N, C-alpha and C positions, 0 to 999 in steps of 0.2 A: 504494500500500500504506500509506504513512504517513498519508494523509488518512482511510482507512478505520479505522485504529487510533485516530486522534484522535476520530473520530466515536463509536466504541464506548466510549472512555474518557469522553467527555462524556455519553453516554447513561447510563453507570454512575453518574457523579457526580450527574446529575439524578435518577436513580432513588433513590439514597441520601438525597438532600436532601428528596425527597417523603416526609416522615415525620411526618404530623400527630399520630400516636399517641405519638411520642417513643420508639420502640423503640430499644434499645441495639444490637440485631442485626436485620438484615433478611435475607429469603431471598436467596440468591445469584441474580443475574440470569441467569446461565448455569450450568447444572449443578445439583447438589444440595448443600444445606447452608445455613449462615448466613454473613454477613459483617458486621463491625462497621460500624455506621451513626452512632454518636455517640462522643464521647470516652470515655464510661464503658465501652463495648464494647471500644474499643482498650486501655483500662487493664486490663480483665479478661484480654485476650489477652497483653499484656506481662507481667502478673503470672504467668500460666500458663507463659510461656516462661522467665521467671526461675526458677520452681519446677523446671522440667525441667533447666535449666542447673545449678541447685544440686544436683540429684540426680546429674548427671554429675560435678560437682566433688567432692561427698562420696564418690562411688564411687571416684574417683581417689585421694583422700586416705587413705581407710580400706581400700582394695582390696576394695570391696564392689560387685560389678557389679549387684547387685539394687537398689542405691540409684538408679541411672540409670533402670531400668525403673519403679521406684516413682515417681520424679519425673515421668516421662512419663505414667504412669497418673493421677496426681493432676492434672496439667495437663489431660488429656483430660476427666476428670470435671468439673473446675472450669469449663472453657469450655463444655461441652455443657450443664451445669446452668444457667449464667447465660444461655446462648443460648435455652434452652427457657423459662426464667422471664421474661426481659426482652426476648425477641425475638418476631418474628411467629410465627404458628402453625407447627407442625412443618413443616420444609421438604419440598418436593416437587420433582421434576425440572422445571426451567424452561429454556426456550430463548428468551430475550428477554423484553420487557415483556409483561405480561398485557394482553389487549385487552378 
């Protein structure tokens, strides 16, 4: 089991490194959506998470539950916008590498 997991992990890393176009986000190798492929993509994801956490924090301070929902909504819009703009073509369902 461990060897199979390591092979899948190595395959995923190899897939992300094969990025001659310099995409910030590449299609997920398994499933639907994007995954960060460069440091810029990871930065966008971290900023999105910080915005969502700030929404929760502000909601706790001001007793405003809508702030948490707004923070999550802003995070989702930010990540999807950058993924669409700086990523591969819109994602499609994938199960492994394209042949």
